C-alpha positions as CSV (number, residue, x, y, z in Angstrom):
1,M,0.0,0.0,0.0
2,E,1.3,3.4,-1.0
3,I,2.3,6.0,1.7
4,L,1.5,9.3,0.1
5,A,3.2,12.3,1.9
6,P,2.6,16.0,1.7
7,A,5.3,18.3,0.3
8,G,4.7,21.9,0.7
9,A,8.2,22.7,-0.3
10,M,11.4,21.0,-1.2
11,E,12.6,20.5,2.5
12,Q,9.3,18.6,3.2
13,L,9.7,16.6,0.1
14,I,13.1,15.4,1.0
15,A,11.9,14.6,4.5
16,A,9.1,12.6,3.1
17,V,11.3,10.6,0.7
18,R,14.1,10.0,3.1
19,S,11.6,8.8,5.7
20,G,10.1,6.2,3.4
21,A,7.1,7.6,1.5
22,N,6.3,5.9,-1.8
23,A,4.8,9.0,-3.2
24,V,4.5,12.7,-2.5
25,Y,1.9,15.3,-3.5
26,L,2.7,18.9,-4.2
27,G,1.3,22.0,-5.7
28,T,2.6,24.4,-8.4
29,K,2.4,28.2,-7.7
30,N,-1.1,28.5,-9.0
31,F,-4.3,26.4,-9.1
32,N,-3.9,24.2,-5.9
33,A,-5.8,24.0,-2.6
34,R,-2.9,25.2,-0.5
35,R,-1.8,28.3,-2.2
36,S,-0.2,29.6,1.0
37,A,2.3,26.7,1.1
38,G,5.8,27.3,-0.4
39,N,4.8,25.2,-3.5
40,F,6.9,24.7,-6.7
41,D,7.5,26.9,-9.7
42,D,8.1,25.3,-13.1
43,A,11.8,24.6,-12.6
44,Q,11.4,23.5,-9.0
45,L,8.7,21.0,-10.1
46,I,11.1,19.4,-12.6
47,E,13.7,19.3,-9.9
48,A,11.3,17.6,-7.6
49,V,10.2,15.0,-10.0
50,N,13.7,14.2,-10.9
51,Y,14.7,13.9,-7.3
52,C,11.8,11.6,-6.6
53,H,12.1,9.4,-9.7
54,E,15.8,8.9,-9.0
55,R,14.6,7.3,-5.8
56,S,11.7,5.3,-7.0
57,V,9.2,7.7,-5.5
58,K,6.1,9.0,-7.4
59,V,4.9,12.6,-7.7
60,H,1.3,13.5,-7.7
61,V,0.7,17.2,-8.6
62,T,-2.4,19.0,-7.2
63,F,-4.5,20.9,-9.5
64,N,-7.5,20.9,-7.2
65,T,-9.2,24.3,-7.3
66,L,-12.1,25.8,-9.1
67,I,-11.2,28.1,-12.1
68,T,-13.1,30.8,-14.0
69,D,-13.6,31.3,-17.7
70,L,-10.8,33.9,-17.6
71,E,-8.4,31.4,-16.1
72,L,-8.9,28.6,-18.6
73,S,-6.2,29.6,-20.9
74,D,-3.6,30.0,-18.0
75,A,-4.7,26.6,-16.6
76,A,-4.1,24.9,-20.0
77,K,-0.6,26.3,-20.1
78,Q,0.0,25.2,-16.5
79,I,-1.3,21.6,-17.4
80,E,1.2,21.3,-20.3
81,K,4.1,22.2,-17.9
82,I,2.9,19.6,-15.5
83,A,2.7,17.0,-18.2
84,L,6.2,17.9,-19.5
85,S,7.6,17.6,-15.9
86,G,7.0,13.8,-16.1
87,A,4.8,13.8,-12.9
88,D,2.9,10.6,-12.3
89,A,-0.5,11.9,-11.6
90,A,-2.6,15.0,-11.2
91,I,-5.1,15.5,-8.5
92,I,-8.1,17.5,-9.7
93,Q,-11.5,19.0,-8.7
94,D,-12.9,21.1,-11.5
95,L,-14.4,19.1,-14.5
96,A,-12.9,21.8,-16.8
97,V,-9.5,20.8,-15.5
98,F,-10.4,17.2,-16.2
99,K,-11.3,18.1,-19.7
100,L,-8.2,20.1,-20.3
101,F,-5.9,17.3,-19.0
102,R,-7.7,14.8,-21.3
103,E,-7.2,17.0,-24.3
104,I,-3.6,18.1,-23.6
105,C,-2.1,15.0,-22.1
106,P,-4.5,12.1,-22.4
107,D,-2.0,9.6,-20.8
108,L,-1.4,11.2,-17.5
109,P,-3.4,9.5,-14.8
110,L,-6.0,11.7,-13.2
111,H,-7.0,11.4,-9.5
112,A,-10.3,12.9,-8.2
113,S,-9.5,15.3,-5.3
114,T,-11.3,14.9,-2.0
115,Q,-12.6,18.4,-3.0
116,M,-14.9,16.5,-5.4
117,S,-16.9,15.2,-2.3
118,I,-16.9,11.5,-3.4
119,H,-18.5,9.7,-0.5
120,N,-20.5,6.9,-2.0
121,L,-20.3,4.1,-4.6
122,S,-22.2,6.0,-7.4
123,G,-19.7,8.8,-7.2
124,A,-16.7,6.5,-7.5
125,K,-18.4,4.6,-10.4
126,Q,-19.2,7.8,-12.2
127,L,-15.6,8.9,-12.1
128,E,-14.5,5.5,-13.1
129,D,-16.7,5.6,-16.2
130,M,-15.3,9.1,-17.0
131,G,-11.7,7.7,-17.0
132,Y,-10.4,8.8,-13.6
133,S,-7.8,6.3,-12.3
134,R,-8.3,7.1,-8.6
135,V,-10.6,8.6,-6.2
136,V,-9.5,10.3,-3.0
137,L,-12.5,9.4,-0.8
138,A,-14.2,12.1,1.5
139,R,-12.6,11.9,5.0
140,E,-16.1,11.4,6.5
141,V,-16.5,7.8,5.2
142,S,-16.5,4.7,7.5
143,L,-14.6,1.6,7.1
144,T,-17.9,-0.2,6.4
145,E,-18.6,2.3,3.7
146,I,-15.2,2.0,2.1
147,E,-15.6,-1.8,1.9
148,K,-19.0,-1.3,0.2
149,I,-17.5,1.0,-2.3
150,R,-14.5,-1.3,-3.0
151,K,-16.7,-4.4,-3.6
152,S,-18.5,-2.8,-6.5
153,C,-16.1,-0.8,-8.5
154,D,-12.6,-1.2,-9.9
155,I,-11.2,2.3,-9.6
156,E,-8.3,2.8,-7.2
157,L,-9.2,4.2,-3.8
158,E,-7.1,6.6,-1.8
159,S,-7.9,7.5,1.9
160,F,-6.6,10.1,4.3
161,V,-5.1,8.5,7.3
162,H,-3.5,11.4,9.4
163,G,-3.7,15.1,9.7
164,A,-6.2,17.9,10.1
165,L,-9.9,17.4,9.7
166,C,-12.0,20.1,8.0
167,M,-15.3,20.4,9.8
168,S,-17.2,20.5,6.4
169,V,-17.1,17.8,3.8
170,S,-14.3,19.0,1.4
171,G,-15.4,21.0,-1.6
172,Q,-18.6,21.8,0.3
173,C,-17.3,24.6,2.6
174,Y,-18.0,28.2,1.7
175,L,-17.6,29.7,5.2
176,S,-14.3,31.3,4.6
177,A,-15.5,32.7,1.2
178,M,-18.7,34.1,2.6
179,L,-17.1,35.7,5.7
180,G,-13.9,37.0,4.3
181,G,-13.8,36.5,0.5
182,R,-11.2,33.8,0.7
183,S,-12.4,30.6,-0.9
184,G,-11.3,27.2,0.1
185,N,-12.3,26.0,-3.3
186,R,-9.7,28.4,-4.6
187,G,-7.0,27.5,-2.1
188,M,-7.2,30.4,0.1
189,C,-9.2,29.1,3.1
190,A,-8.7,31.4,6.2
191,Q,-10.0,28.7,8.6
192,P,-12.7,30.7,10.3
193,C,-14.1,27.4,11.7
194,R,-11.0,27.4,14.0
195,L,-12.4,30.5,15.8
196,E,-14.8,30.4,18.6
197,F,-18.3,29.2,17.7
198,T,-20.6,28.3,20.6
199,N,-23.3,25.7,20.4
200,T,-26.6,25.6,22.4
201,S,-24.8,23.8,25.4
202,K,-22.4,26.7,25.5
203,R,-19.5,24.4,24.3
204,P,-16.9,26.7,22.6
205,Y,-15.0,25.9,19.4
206,A,-18.0,23.9,18.1
207,L,-16.7,23.9,14.6
208,S,-13.1,22.7,15.4
209,L,-12.4,19.0,15.1
210,K,-9.3,17.2,16.4
211,D,-6.9,16.0,13.9
212,M,-7.6,12.6,12.4
213,S,-5.2,9.6,12.9
214,Y,-6.0,6.1,11.4
215,V,-2.6,4.8,11.8
216,Q,-3.7,2.0,14.1
217,H,-6.3,1.1,11.3
218,I,-3.9,0.9,8.5
219,K,-4.0,-2.8,8.2
220,A,-7.8,-2.8,8.2
221,L,-7.9,0.0,5.5
222,E,-5.4,-2.2,3.4
223,Q,-7.8,-5.2,3.8
224,A,-10.7,-3.0,2.8
225,G,-9.1,-2.2,-0.5
226,I,-7.4,1.2,0.0
227,C,-4.4,1.3,-2.3
228,S,-2.9,4.6,-1.0
229,I,-2.8,6.1,2.5
230,K,-2.5,9.9,2.4
231,I,-1.1,12.2,5.0
232,E,-2.6,15.6,5.2
233,G,-0.1,18.6,5.8
234,R,1.3,20.7,3.0
235,M,1.4,23.6,5.3
236,K,3.3,21.6,8.1
237,R,6.9,21.4,9.0
238,P,9.3,18.7,7.5
239,E,9.6,17.2,11.1
240,Y,5.8,16.6,11.0
241,V,6.0,14.9,7.5
242,A,8.9,12.6,8.8
243,A,7.1,11.6,11.9
244,A,3.8,10.7,10.1
245,V,5.6,8.9,7.3
246,T,7.7,6.8,9.7
247,A,4.5,6.0,11.8
248,C,2.7,4.8,8.7
249,K,5.7,2.7,7.6
250,N,6.0,1.0,10.9
251,A,2.3,0.3,11.1
252,L,2.3,-1.2,7.7
253,R,5.1,-3.5,8.7
254,G,3.2,-4.5,11.7
255,E,5.8,-2.9,13.9
256,K,5.2,-0.5,16.9
257,Y,4.9,3.2,16.0
258,D,5.5,6.2,18.4
259,I,2.0,7.6,18.8
260,D,3.4,10.0,21.6
261,T,5.8,11.7,19.1
262,L,3.2,11.9,16.5
263,R,0.9,13.7,18.9
264,A,3.6,16.0,20.2
265,V,4.8,17.1,16.8
266,F,1.2,18.3,15.9
267,S,-2.2,17.7,17.3
268,R,-5.3,19.5,18.5
269,G,-5.8,18.0,21.9
270,G,-5.2,14.5,20.6
271,F,-6.6,12.6,17.7
272,T,-9.8,11.1,16.5
273,D,-10.9,8.2,14.4
274,G,-14.6,8.9,14.8
275,Y,-15.5,8.8,11.2
276,L,-13.7,5.6,10.3
277,T,-15.1,3.8,13.2
278,S,-18.6,5.4,13.0
279,K,-18.3,6.8,16.6
280,I,-19.3,10.4,15.7
281,G,-19.9,12.7,18.6
282,E,-18.6,15.4,20.9
283,S,-15.3,13.7,21.6
284,M,-14.2,14.4,18.0
285,F,-13.9,18.1,18.8
286,G,-10.6,19.9,19.9
287,I,-8.4,22.8,19.6
288,R,-4.6,23.4,19.5
289,D,-3.7,24.8,22.8
290,K,-0.5,26.1,24.5
291,G,0.3,22.5,25.6
292,D,0.3,21.3,22.2
293,V,2.6,24.0,21.0
294,I,5.1,23.4,23.8
295,S,5.1,19.6,23.2
296,S,5.9,20.1,19.5
297,A,9.1,22.1,20.3
298,T,10.6,19.2,22.3
299,V,10.5,16.6,19.4
300,F,11.7,18.6,16.3
301,K,15.3,18.0,16.7
302,P,15.2,14.2,17.3
303,L,12.8,14.0,14.2
304,Q,15.3,15.8,12.1
305,E,17.5,12.7,12.4
306,L,15.0,10.8,10.3
307,Y,15.8,12.7,7.3
308,R,19.2,14.2,7.8
309,N,21.0,11.8,5.6
310,E,20.3,10.1,2.2
311,T,18.3,7.0,2.5
312,P,19.2,4.0,0.2
313,L,15.9,3.2,-1.5
314,V,16.9,1.7,-4.8
315,G,18.4,-1.8,-4.9
316,I,20.9,-2.5,-7.7
317,N,22.9,-5.5,-9.0
318,M,26.5,-5.2,-10.0
319,H,28.9,-7.2,-12.1
320,L,32.6,-6.5,-12.2
321,T,34.8,-7.8,-15.0
322,A,38.6,-7.4,-14.4
323,T,41.2,-9.0,-16.6
324,K,44.9,-8.1,-17.4
325,N,43.7,-5.8,-20.1
326,L,40.4,-4.5,-19.0
327,S,38.2,-3.4,-16.1
328,S,34.5,-2.8,-16.4
329,L,31.4,-2.5,-14.3
330,Y,27.7,-3.3,-15.2
331,I,24.9,-2.1,-13.0
332,D,21.1,-2.6,-13.2
333,D,18.2,-1.6,-11.1
334,G,15.7,-4.0,-12.7
335,E,14.6,-1.6,-15.3
336,H,17.6,0.4,-16.4
337,S,21.3,-0.7,-17.0
338,V,24.5,1.1,-17.4
339,Y,28.1,-0.1,-18.3
340,T,31.4,1.7,-17.8
341,Q,35.1,0.8,-18.5
342,G,37.8,1.6,-16.0
343,P,41.6,1.5,-16.0
344,Q,43.6,-1.5,-16.9
345,P,44.3,-3.6,-13.7
346,L,47.8,-3.8,-12.3
347,P,49.8,-6.9,-11.7
348,A,49.4,-8.0,-8.2
349,T,52.5,-7.3,-6.1
350,G,50.9,-8.6,-2.8
351,K,47.6,-10.3,-2.3
352,P,45.6,-10.3,-5.6
353,M,42.2,-8.9,-5.8
354,D,39.4,-11.3,-5.0
355,E,35.7,-11.0,-4.9
356,E,35.5,-10.1,-1.2
357,Y,37.8,-7.2,-1.7
358,A,36.0,-5.9,-4.8
359,K,32.5,-6.2,-3.3
360,R,33.7,-4.5,-0.1
361,S,34.8,-1.4,-2.2
362,L,32.0,-1.4,-4.7
363,S,29.2,-1.7,-2.1
364,K,30.0,1.5,-0.4
365,T,27.1,3.5,-1.9
366,G,26.6,5.8,1.1
367,G,25.4,9.3,0.2
368,T,23.5,7.9,-2.8
369,P,19.9,6.5,-3.1
370,Y,21.4,3.1,-4.0
371,F,22.1,-0.1,-2.0
372,L,23.7,-3.3,-3.3
373,K,21.4,-6.3,-3.7
374,E,23.5,-8.7,-5.7
375,F,27.2,-8.8,-6.6
376,T,28.8,-11.0,-9.2
377,C,32.3,-10.8,-10.8
378,D,34.8,-12.3,-13.1
379,I,38.2,-11.5,-11.9
380,E,41.3,-13.0,-13.6
381,D,44.0,-14.3,-11.2
382,G,47.1,-12.3,-10.4
383,I,45.7,-8.8,-10.8
384,F,44.9,-5.9,-8.5
385,M,42.9,-2.6,-8.6
386,P,43.2,0.0,-5.9
387,A,40.1,0.9,-4.1
388,S,40.2,4.4,-5.7
389,A,39.9,2.8,-9.1
390,L,37.0,0.7,-8.0
391,N,35.3,3.7,-6.3
392,K,35.7,5.6,-9.6
393,L,34.0,2.8,-11.6
394,R,31.1,2.7,-9.1
395,S,30.6,6.5,-9.0
396,T,30.7,6.8,-12.8
397,C,28.1,4.1,-13.2
398,L,25.8,5.4,-10.5
399,E,25.9,8.9,-12.0
400,Q,24.9,7.3,-15.4
401,L,22.1,5.3,-13.7
402,S,20.8,8.4,-11.9
403,S,20.7,10.3,-15.3
404,L,18.7,7.4,-16.8
405,R,16.2,7.2,-13.8
406,M,15.7,11.0,-14.0
407,K,15.6,11.1,-17.7
408,N,12.1,12.5,-18.4
409,E,10.4,11.3,-21.6
410,G,7.3,13.2,-20.4
411,Y,4.0,12.4,-22.0
412,K,2.6,12.9,-25.4
413,I,1.4,16.6,-25.5
414,N,-1.3,17.6,-27.8
415,P,-1.6,21.3,-29.0
416,L,-3.4,23.5,-26.5
417,P,-7.1,23.3,-27.2
418,G,-9.5,26.1,-28.1
419,I,-10.9,27.8,-25.1
420,P,-14.6,28.4,-25.0
421,K,-15.3,32.2,-25.0
422,Q,-17.8,33.7,-22.7
423,E,-21.1,34.6,-24.3
424,R,-22.6,38.1,-24.5
425,I,-25.2,38.6,-21.9
426,R,-28.5,37.6,-23.5
427,D,-31.5,39.7,-23.7
428,I,-33.8,37.4,-21.5
429,E,-35.5,37.6,-18.3
430,P,-35.2,34.8,-15.7
431,Q,-38.0,32.4,-14.6
432,M,-38.3,32.0,-10.9
433,R,-37.7,28.7,-9.1
434,L,-38.8,28.1,-5.6
435,R,-36.9,25.7,-3.3
436,F,-38.7,24.8,-0.2
437,L,-37.1,23.0,2.8
438,S,-40.6,21.9,4.1
439,A,-44.0,21.4,2.6
440,N,-45.3,23.6,5.5
441,Q,-43.8,26.7,3.7
442,I,-46.2,26.2,0.8
443,V,-49.3,28.4,1.3
444,P,-52.8,26.9,0.5
445,G,-54.7,28.9,-2.0
446,F,-51.7,30.8,-3.5
447,D,-51.2,30.3,-7.2
448,Y,-47.8,28.6,-7.8
449,T,-48.6,27.3,-11.2
450,Q,-46.2,29.8,-13.0
451,Y,-43.3,28.6,-10.9
452,D,-40.8,25.6,-11.0
453,A,-40.3,24.1,-7.5
454,I,-37.7,22.1,-5.8
455,L,-39.2,20.1,-3.0
456,P,-37.7,17.4,-0.6
457,I,-38.2,14.0,-2.0
458,D,-39.8,12.7,1.2
459,A,-42.3,15.5,1.1
460,I,-43.4,14.6,-2.4
461,N,-43.7,10.9,-1.6
462,A,-45.7,11.8,1.5
463,D,-48.0,14.1,-0.5
464,P,-48.0,13.6,-4.4
465,S,-50.7,16.2,-4.7
466,L,-47.9,18.9,-4.3
467,I,-46.8,18.1,-7.8
468,G,-49.9,19.6,-9.4
469,R,-49.5,22.9,-7.7
470,F,-46.5,24.0,-9.7
471,K,-45.4,24.4,-13.3
472,N,-42.7,21.7,-12.8
473,V,-41.5,19.9,-9.6
474,Y,-37.9,18.6,-9.0
475,A,-37.3,16.3,-6.1
476,E,-34.4,17.5,-4.1
477,V,-31.8,14.8,-3.3
478,D,-29.8,15.1,0.0
479,E,-26.4,16.7,-0.5
480,L,-24.9,13.7,1.3
481,V,-25.9,10.1,0.5
482,F,-23.5,7.6,2.0
483,A,-22.7,4.2,0.5
484,L,-25.2,2.3,2.8
485,E,-28.0,4.7,1.8
486,E,-27.8,4.6,-1.9
487,E,-30.3,1.7,-2.4
488,A,-32.9,3.5,-0.3
489,L,-32.4,6.7,-2.2
490,L,-32.9,4.8,-5.6
491,K,-36.3,3.5,-4.3
492,K,-37.4,7.0,-3.4
493,L,-36.4,8.4,-6.8
494,L,-38.3,5.5,-8.4
495,S,-41.3,6.4,-6.2
496,V,-41.4,10.0,-7.0
497,K,-41.1,9.1,-10.8
498,A,-44.1,6.9,-10.4
499,N,-46.0,9.7,-8.8
500,G,-45.4,12.0,-11.8
501,V,-42.1,13.8,-11.1
502,R,-39.9,14.2,-14.2
503,G,-36.6,15.5,-12.6
504,A,-34.5,15.7,-9.6
505,Y,-32.1,18.3,-8.2
506,C,-28.7,17.3,-6.9
507,N,-25.5,18.8,-5.5
508,N,-23.1,15.9,-6.0
509,I,-21.8,13.9,-9.0
510,G,-22.7,10.6,-7.2
511,A,-26.4,11.7,-6.9
512,L,-26.3,12.7,-10.5
513,K,-25.6,9.0,-11.5
514,L,-28.4,7.7,-9.2
515,I,-30.9,10.1,-10.7
516,K,-30.1,9.1,-14.2
517,E,-30.3,5.3,-13.1
518,A,-33.9,6.1,-11.9
519,G,-34.7,7.6,-15.4
520,L,-35.3,11.1,-14.2
521,E,-34.0,14.3,-15.6
522,V,-31.0,15.8,-13.7
523,H,-30.8,19.4,-12.5
524,G,-27.6,20.5,-10.9
525,G,-27.2,22.5,-7.8
526,T,-24.5,24.9,-6.5
527,G,-22.7,21.9,-4.7
528,L,-21.4,20.9,-8.1
529,N,-19.2,23.9,-7.9
530,V,-19.4,25.2,-11.5
531,L,-17.6,28.4,-12.1
532,N,-16.8,28.1,-15.9
533,S,-18.2,27.3,-19.2
534,M,-16.0,24.2,-19.9
535,A,-17.2,22.5,-16.7
536,A,-20.8,23.5,-17.5
537,K,-20.5,21.8,-20.9
538,E,-19.0,18.7,-19.3
539,F,-21.9,18.4,-16.8
540,E,-24.2,18.9,-19.8
541,R,-22.5,16.0,-21.5
542,L,-23.1,13.9,-18.3
543,G,-26.8,14.6,-18.6
544,L,-27.6,17.9,-16.8
545,K,-30.8,19.6,-18.0
546,S,-30.2,22.8,-16.1
547,L,-27.4,24.1,-13.8
548,T,-27.3,26.5,-10.8
549,V,-24.0,28.1,-10.9
550,S,-21.8,28.3,-7.8
551,F,-22.5,31.3,-5.7
552,E,-18.7,31.9,-5.3
553,G,-18.7,33.4,-8.8
554,L,-19.6,36.9,-10.1
555,I,-23.2,37.3,-11.3
556,T,-21.8,38.7,-14.7
557,D,-19.8,35.5,-15.1
558,A,-22.8,33.5,-14.4
559,K,-24.8,35.4,-17.2
560,K,-21.9,34.9,-19.7
561,L,-21.5,31.2,-19.1
562,S,-21.4,29.4,-22.4
563,C,-23.4,26.3,-22.4
564,D,-26.6,24.9,-24.1
565,I,-28.6,24.3,-20.9
566,P,-30.5,26.8,-18.7
567,R,-28.3,28.4,-16.1
568,G,-29.2,30.4,-13.1
569,V,-28.2,31.4,-9.5
570,I,-29.6,31.3,-6.0
571,A,-30.9,34.9,-5.8
572,Y,-32.4,34.7,-2.2
573,G,-31.6,32.5,0.7
574,N,-29.4,31.6,3.7
575,L,-26.9,29.8,1.7
576,P,-25.5,26.5,2.8
577,V,-21.9,27.2,4.0
578,M,-20.9,23.8,5.4
579,L,-22.1,20.2,5.2
580,L,-21.4,18.5,8.5
581,R,-21.4,14.7,9.3
582,S,-20.4,15.4,12.8
583,C,-23.0,17.6,14.3
584,P,-21.6,20.5,16.4
585,N,-24.6,20.5,18.6
586,K,-24.3,17.0,19.9
587,K,-23.9,16.1,23.6
588,G,-21.7,13.1,23.8
589,F,-22.8,10.8,21.0
590,A,-26.5,11.9,21.2
591,C,-28.7,14.8,20.3
592,P,-29.6,17.1,23.2
593,P,-33.1,16.4,24.3
594,S,-34.1,20.1,23.8
595,C,-32.7,20.1,20.2
596,N,-35.6,20.7,17.7
597,G,-33.3,20.1,14.6
598,R,-32.9,23.7,14.0
599,P,-30.3,24.9,16.5
600,L,-28.1,28.1,16.3
601,L,-24.4,28.4,16.5
602,K,-23.1,31.7,17.8
603,D,-19.7,33.2,16.6
604,R,-17.4,35.2,18.8
605,M,-19.2,38.4,17.7
606,G,-22.6,37.1,18.9
607,V,-23.9,36.5,15.4
608,D,-26.2,33.4,14.9
609,F,-25.7,30.8,12.2
610,P,-28.6,28.5,11.7
611,L,-28.1,24.7,11.6
612,I,-30.4,22.3,9.8
613,C,-30.5,18.7,10.8
614,K,-31.0,16.2,8.0
615,N,-32.7,13.3,9.8
616,R,-29.8,12.9,12.3
617,R,-27.6,11.8,9.3
618,Y,-25.8,15.1,8.7
619,S,-26.3,18.8,9.2
620,V,-26.2,21.9,7.1
621,L,-24.7,25.1,8.4
622,L,-26.4,28.1,6.9
623,N,-25.0,31.6,6.5
624,S,-26.1,34.1,9.3
625,V,-28.1,36.4,6.9
626,P,-29.7,35.6,3.6
627,V,-28.3,36.6,0.2
628,N,-30.9,38.9,-1.5
629,I,-30.5,40.5,-4.9
630,S,-34.2,41.2,-5.6
631,D,-33.5,44.8,-6.7
632,K,-30.6,43.9,-9.0
633,D,-30.7,43.5,-12.8
634,L,-30.9,39.6,-13.3
635,S,-31.6,39.7,-17.0
636,G,-29.3,37.3,-19.0
637,L,-30.1,34.4,-16.6
638,D,-32.4,31.6,-17.4
639,F,-33.7,31.4,-13.9
640,V,-33.2,32.5,-10.3
641,T,-33.9,30.3,-7.3
642,L,-35.5,31.5,-4.1
643,Y,-33.8,29.1,-1.5
644,F,-36.1,28.9,1.4
645,T,-34.9,27.3,4.7
646,N,-36.2,28.6,7.9
647,E,-38.7,31.2,6.5
648,T,-42.4,31.0,7.5
649,S,-44.9,30.5,4.7
650,A,-45.8,34.2,5.0
651,D,-42.2,35.1,4.7
652,C,-41.9,33.1,1.5
653,I,-44.9,34.8,-0.2
654,K,-43.5,38.3,0.8
655,I,-40.1,37.3,-0.8
656,I,-41.8,36.0,-4.0
657,E,-43.7,39.3,-4.4
658,D,-40.5,41.4,-3.8
659,F,-38.7,39.5,-6.6
660,K,-41.7,40.0,-8.9
661,T,-41.7,43.8,-8.3
662,G,-38.0,44.3,-7.9
663,E,-38.5,45.5,-4.4
664,S,-35.3,46.4,-2.4
665,P,-34.5,44.0,0.4
666,S,-35.4,44.8,3.9
667,G,-33.9,43.7,7.2
668,K,-30.4,42.1,7.4
669,F,-29.1,40.7,4.1
670,T,-26.0,40.4,2.0
671,R,-25.3,40.6,-1.6
672,G,-23.0,37.5,-1.3
673,L,-20.1,37.1,-3.6
674,Y,-22.0,38.0,-6.8
675,Y,-20.4,41.5,-7.0
676,K,-17.1,40.9,-5.2
677,K,-14.2,38.9,-6.7
678,L,-12.9,36.1,-4.6
679,Q,-9.3,35.6,-3.6
């Protein structure tokens, strides 16, 4: 099983390799989810790949951020440079990046980043069908769910085993973007979740999880079918990387690993394995305190010894030939072979050279990545070679071998593709869609027949008469549907179809596949994270009939999106800023008796953030105030969605009327990110 280590810069990369990582993942200066790390420019990327390949270590390059239409051209150029570097794989999020890689460098393996929120079998199979070679599973999945996914698909599965835990499912967190304009989906997360949020029980830091550590479960993960175990931490020190790699290496060998050092080098009040073991509760939460910081200072120096010197990682075979007229050395590593001739041996004046003497000199590979596996020789009697001559033979051969191992053939590169141009803003007025969290928000007697509606799938199945009240009804699929829940969802989809629903609304690529299997039209939500025309066209190719553009983009970019399906935005609503499998309002492992499923979290400024419980399976954290652009020019969009969550039925009617008349918003509201460019 591959140990995949983080490399925020060259020092961390060296620490990872020398400590025993089989692969490293790193980012270029742009388009990666850790833009605040040191990262690698074009020359450094080639240097890193050469260093790793010389030592039989693979390099996975992260390109796991969302991009805009205006960035597509630069993204294509960066992809070409990644391909030319000879890197072994790219880790990606945006379907536009997938499309560009496939067009520019079709042979480079593509891994689906954890930012793609793949947490079920349908998501893994969808990406397998598309041509991805690996899926980095969401950190929230359990061991049982991993086993379920592994049994029914062939795509490689990668799992995080150590490091920081985001509170939200990766790729579905918009808190940093909404609060400060720094998007996690664009590599600039400011980590506001680590600040003080208080739950209804007055427990502070209610959005800060302990770091994960599954090192004790590595053998179970291997048996479950995980092919690569990933260590989080491209922002961490090299000592952290060395400690984590060493612990994973020892655990894989069945040897004891030093959990105390691992905790000391970095933790937030200890570790948790709650998601993997399905023990999800209050014990998963923690912060990094003064004691954690003091502990780390005591272990840095000893950990530096783990990677101070070159580690011999590559086994080689040697054959020495020495006759009265010729000396030569042949070396191979099982894939490459080199040969060099040395000086003419001397007549022996004392003890002649024998196999033991020659092997002793030639096996001194210290300071190189090589170690001697097998030595053979043909030595003529009565000759001698000084150690300096043998050393020269060895060093010359190893230099040639390193050159061969670092030689980068790269990949076949196709010409840079044509980049779709943004459309002119069209002269159309948007239709209105109404998304209701509950059927109780639908007013008896109000005429909804001119509106499309997005309704909870369970509400439709409970009362199919709701369908006839609207122009069209789309059944909303939950944002998170884990592997053991997919069969039940498919039955629900078939039921709403039988009741007369033609389409369903989803926020995840796995749900997209399930909806298609049920024979329903697919309508995409903001959770698909579409910011550019190429991604929109890819989702259209996958079967989307309409698309709600990410609310992290500018409204003008949404209007100019180039695709052949209707596109729109959420124009009103408390936007979902986090999807949480570990409820921050839990007491122990249970819900507080007083919780009504709609608790409030309070930030350090006293601002309330609503939490929506989804049948005790997961929770949705909403922004503190609704986005409202009722008085803005929305022409050029095909539709706008009013996203109702905690509003009363009367509130809903008032907001609908405001949008019909262009009334300016009242009360507390935000314009969101539609008129403010993200970092």
